[in-house]
C-alpha positions in Angstrom: -191.8 73.9 100.5 -192.3 77.4 99.0 -189.3 79.3 98.0 -188.7 82.7 99.7 -188.4 85.9 97.6 -184.7 86.1 98.6 -184.0 82.5 97.6 -185.8 83.0 94.2 -183.7 86.1 93.6 -180.4 84.2 94.4 -181.5 81.3 92.1 -182.2 83.7 89.2 -178.7 85.2 89.6 -177.2 81.7 89.4 -179.4 80.9 86.4 -178.2 84.0 84.6 -174.5 83.2 85.3 -175.0 79.6 84.3 -176.4 80.4 80.9 -173.8 83.1 80.4 -171.2 80.3 81.0 -169.5 82.3 83.8 -166.4 80.6 85.2 -167.0 78.3 88.1 -165.0 80.6 90.4 -167.4 83.4 89.7 -170.7 81.6 90.2 -172.8 82.9 93.1 -174.2 79.9 94.9 -177.0 80.1 97.4 -176.2 78.9 100.9 -175.4 75.1 101.1 -178.3 74.5 103.5 -180.7 76.0 101.0 -179.2 74.1 98.1 -179.8 70.8 99.8 -183.6 71.3 100.1 -185.7 69.3 97.6 -187.6 72.4 96.4 -184.4 74.3 95.5 -183.0 71.2 93.8 -186.2 70.8 91.8 -186.0 74.4 90.7 -182.4 74.0 89.6 -183.1 70.9 87.7 -186.2 72.4 85.9 -184.5 75.7 85.1 -180.9 74.6 84.3 -180.7 71.0 83.4 -184.1 69.6 82.2 -183.6 68.3 78.7 -187.2 68.7 77.8 -187.6 72.4 78.8 -184.1 73.9 78.6 -183.3 74.2 74.9 -180.2 76.4 74.6 -177.9 74.7 77.0 -174.3 75.5 77.7 -171.5 73.1 76.6 -171.8 69.6 78.2 -168.4 69.9 79.8 -169.5 73.1 81.5 -172.8 71.5 82.6 -170.8 68.6 84.1 -168.5 70.9 86.0 -171.3 73.0 87.4 -173.3 69.9 88.4 -170.3 68.3 90.0 -169.7 71.4 92.0 -173.4 71.5 93.1 -173.3 67.9 94.3 -170.0 68.6 96.2 -171.6 71.6 98.0 -174.7 69.6 98.9 -172.6 66.7 100.1 -170.7 69.0 102.3 -173.9 70.2 103.9 -175.2 66.7 104.9 -176.3 66.8 108.6 -174.5 63.6 109.6 -171.6 63.1 107.2 -170.4 60.1 109.3 -173.2 58.1 107.8 -171.8 58.7 104.3 -169.2 56.0 104.3 -167.7 56.9 101.0 -167.5 60.7 100.7 -168.0 62.4 97.3 -164.3 63.4 97.3 -163.4 59.7 97.6 -165.6 58.9 94.6 -163.8 61.5 92.5 -160.4 59.9 93.6 -161.8 56.5 92.8 -162.9 57.6 89.3 -159.6 59.4 88.4 -157.5 56.4 89.6 -159.4 53.7 87.7 -159.7 55.8 84.6 -156.0 55.0 83.9 -156.8 51.3 84.1 -160.1 50.9 82.3 -161.9 54.0 81.1 -165.3 52.4 80.4 -165.3 50.2 83.4 -164.4 53.0 85.8 -166.9 55.4 84.3 -169.9 53.1 84.7 -168.8 51.8 88.1 -168.4 55.4 89.2 -172.0 56.2 88.1 -173.4 53.1 89.9 -171.6 53.7 93.2 -172.3 57.5 93.1 -176.0 56.8 92.6 -176.1 54.1 95.3 -174.4 56.3 97.9 -176.1 59.6 97.3 -179.6 58.6 96.0 -182.1 58.8 98.9 -179.9 61.2 101.0 -179.7 64.8 99.9 -179.4 64.7 96.1 -182.5 64.6 93.9 -182.9 61.7 91.5 -183.3 64.1 88.5 -179.9 65.8 89.2 -178.2 62.4 89.7 -179.7 61.2 86.4 -178.3 64.2 84.5 -174.9 63.8 86.1 -174.9 60.1 85.2 -175.8 60.9 81.6 -173.0 63.5 81.3 -170.5 61.1 82.8 -171.4 58.4 80.3 -171.1 60.7 77.3 -167.8 61.5 75.5 -167.0 64.9 76.9 -164.7 67.1 74.9 -161.4 68.2 76.5 -161.1 71.7 77.8 -159.0 72.8 74.8 -161.4 71.3 72.2 -164.4 72.7 74.0 -163.0 76.2 74.0 -162.8 76.2 70.2 -166.3 74.8 69.7 -169.3 77.1 69.4 -171.8 76.9 72.2 -175.0 78.6 73.3 -174.5 81.6 75.6 -177.5 83.5 76.9 -177.1 87.1 78.1 -180.0 88.3 80.2 -181.0 92.0 80.5 -183.7 93.9 82.3 -185.1 97.3 81.9 -183.5 100.0 84.1 -184.8 103.4 85.0 -182.3 106.3 85.2 -180.1 106.0 88.3 -182.4 103.2 89.6 -182.2 99.4 90.1 -183.0 97.0 87.4 -186.5 95.6 87.2 -187.2 91.9 87.9 -188.2 91.0 84.3 -185.7 89.0 82.3 -185.0 89.8 78.7 -182.7 87.1 77.2 -180.5 87.2 74.1 -179.2 83.7 73.1 -176.1 83.5 70.9 -174.1 80.7 69.3 -170.6 81.8 69.9 -167.0 80.7 70.4 -165.6 80.8 74.0 -162.0 81.2 72.6 -160.6 84.8 72.5 -159.3 84.1 69.0 -161.2 81.3 67.1 -159.5 78.7 65.0 -160.3 80.8 61.9 -158.3 83.6 63.3 -161.1 86.1 64.0 -162.0 87.7 67.4 -165.6 88.4 66.2 -167.1 85.0 67.1 -167.5 85.8 70.8 -169.1 88.6 72.8 -166.7 91.1 74.4 -167.2 92.9 77.7 -167.6 96.3 76.1 -170.7 95.1 74.3 -172.2 93.9 77.5 -171.7 97.4 79.1 -173.0 99.2 76.2 -176.0 96.9 76.2 -176.7 97.8 79.8 -176.7 101.4 78.9 -179.1 100.9 76.0 -181.5 99.1 78.3 -181.7 102.2 80.5 -184.4 104.8 79.9 -181.9 107.3 78.4 -180.4 104.6 76.2 -183.8 103.4 75.0 -184.7 106.9 73.9 -181.7 106.9 71.6 -182.8 103.6 69.9 -186.6 103.7 69.8 -188.0 104.1 66.3 -184.5 104.8 64.8 -182.5 103.3 61.9 -179.5 101.8 63.6 -176.1 100.7 62.1 -173.7 98.7 64.2 -170.0 98.5 63.2 -167.9 95.5 64.1 -171.0 93.7 65.4 -169.3 90.5 66.2 -171.9 88.1 67.5 -174.7 90.7 66.9 -175.6 91.1 70.6 -176.3 94.8 70.5 -178.1 94.8 67.2 -180.3 91.9 68.3 -181.0 93.7 71.6 -182.1 96.8 69.7 -184.4 94.9 67.4 -185.8 92.5 70.0 -186.5 94.7 72.9 -185.7 98.4 72.2 -188.2 99.0 69.3 -185.6 100.1 66.8 -187.1 101.1 63.4 -184.5 99.2 61.4 -181.2 97.5 62.4 -178.2 96.7 60.2 -175.5 94.6 61.9 -172.2 94.9 60.0 -168.8 93.3 60.2 -165.8 93.1 57.9 -165.4 89.3 58.2 -167.8 87.2 56.1 -167.7 84.3 58.5 -168.7 86.7 61.3 -171.6 88.0 59.2 -172.9 84.5 58.6 -172.7 83.8 62.4 -174.8 87.0 63.0 -177.4 85.6 60.6 -177.5 82.4 62.7 -178.0 84.4 65.9 -180.7 86.5 64.4 -182.5 83.2 63.5 -182.0 81.8 67.0 -183.7 84.9 68.5 -186.6 84.5 66.0 -185.9 87.8 64.3 -185.3 86.5 60.8 -187.5 88.1 58.1 -187.7 87.7 54.3 -184.7 89.4 52.7 -185.4 92.9 51.6 -188.4 93.4 53.9 -189.0 96.9 55.2 -190.8 95.7 58.3 -190.4 98.0 61.2 -188.1 96.5 63.9 -186.4 94.2 61.3 -182.8 93.3 61.5 -180.3 92.0 59.0 -176.5 91.4 58.8 -174.2 92.6 56.1 -170.5 92.8 55.3 -169.1 96.3 55.5 -165.4 97.0 54.8 -164.0 100.2 56.3 -161.9 102.6 54.2 -163.9 102.2 51.0 -166.0 105.0 49.6 -169.7 104.8 50.4 -172.6 106.3 48.6 -175.9 106.9 50.2 -178.0 105.7 47.2 -176.0 102.5 46.9 -176.1 101.9 50.6 -179.9 102.3 50.7 -180.3 99.9 47.7 -178.0 97.3 49.3 -179.3 97.4 52.8 -182.8 98.6 52.4 -182.4 101.5 54.8 -182.4 105.2 54.2 -180.7 107.8 56.4 -179.1 106.4 59.5 -180.0 107.8 62.9 -177.7 105.9 65.2 -174.3 104.2 64.8 -173.2 101.8 67.5 -169.7 100.4 68.1 -168.2 98.5 71.0 -164.5 97.4 71.0 -164.5 97.6 67.2 -160.8 98.6 67.0 -157.8 98.4 69.3 -156.9 101.5 71.1 -153.9 102.7 69.1 -153.8 105.9 66.9 -153.0 103.7 63.9 -156.2 101.7 64.1 -158.8 104.3 65.4 -161.6 105.5 63.2 -159.9 108.3 61.3 -161.6 111.4 60.0 -161.8 110.2 56.4 -163.5 107.0 57.5 -165.8 109.0 59.8 -166.8 111.1 56.8 -167.7 108.0 54.8 -170.1 106.8 57.4 -171.8 110.1 58.2 -172.3 111.2 54.5 -175.0 108.5 54.7 -177.0 110.6 57.0 -179.3 113.6 56.3 -179.7 114.5 59.9 -177.4 114.7 62.9 -176.5 111.1 63.9 -176.3 109.7 67.4 -173.0 107.8 68.0 -172.6 105.3 70.8 -169.0 104.2 71.3 -167.5 102.3 74.1 -163.9 102.8 75.2 -163.0 105.8 73.1 -159.5 107.2 72.9 -158.2 110.6 71.9 -158.4 110.0 68.2 -161.8 108.3 68.3 -165.3 109.6 68.1 -167.0 110.4 71.4 
C-alpha cells in the first residue's frame, strides 16, 4: 500500500514532534484507521523506533509512553473488538496489579500475553518487539529521567518571506536536559522557546540575509541551537557560541560534535563554529578577543532569553558598550523578548 501525500505529511509532523520530545498530550496522531494499516506501521517503525537506522533516539521512557499510546490507539480501531478477548486496557491493569506481587514475573508475563493477543491482528511484529524490549529494560522513573540528558532533535525548513515552509527537513540534534533547572543549578542545559522562535526567523529569507557570510556571536547560547543552525545551514562566516557557565560551554562543544561541525581548534575555516566562556560586565578589548576566539570584527550578535525581564538584569548600556566596541562596522542585533531597557 502506497502512502498518500497527506498521510506522509501527517507522519512527518508526528516524527518531528517525537524527536523533539513533545508531551504526549501535544502529539498530532494520524487517524486511527490510518495508523492500523501495515504500511503506516512500517513507516513509523523505520523512522521512529528502528534501532539500526535511528541513532539519536529520545529517552527510553518517552519511547515506551509513545509506543504504548500508539498500540492503544490501534487497538481501539480494530474492526471487531469482540474477538479481542483481553483488551489492551485489561493488560495494563494486569501488569500494574501483578507488579506489586512479583515485578519480574509480571513484566515477562505481560510481554508474552500482550504478544500472543495482539500479534497477527493489527499490530506489526516490529513494533511489538520494540515494546517488549522496552518493557524488559529497567526504565528510569519520571523524576530521574527528567534530570538525565537525552537527545532532542529540532527540525527546521527554509521559509520564504510571508510564505509557507518548504518540505525539506533540516535537523539540529542536541544532547540536553529536560528539566527547567538541572541538578547543577543552571538553566542553560535545555533549549528554551525563545530560541526556537528566533531560529524560525533566521530560517526565513530575511533572517538568512542577516547571517549569510557574517561573523556571528551568540550570547547566553545555552545548548547552542542558534549557533549550530547558523553554522550548519545559514552559511555564516564564523560563529562563536558563548555562555557564562563553563558546564554549559562544555555541553555546547558536545552538541557541535554531534552535528559534525567540530573543527581543529584555532581553525579559520569559513562556516566554522566554536564555543567559549564569556562573562558579562568585564572589560573587553578587540585585540584580545580576536586572539582568544579567532575572529575579527563582529557582524551579528544573537540573544534569546539570555536574561530575565527585569530592569536589574537587562543588558545595561555599559555592558552594551563592551560588546560593540569589538565591532568596526554597524552590528546587527537579533534579540528575542526585549523590554524597555534592553536592546531592540
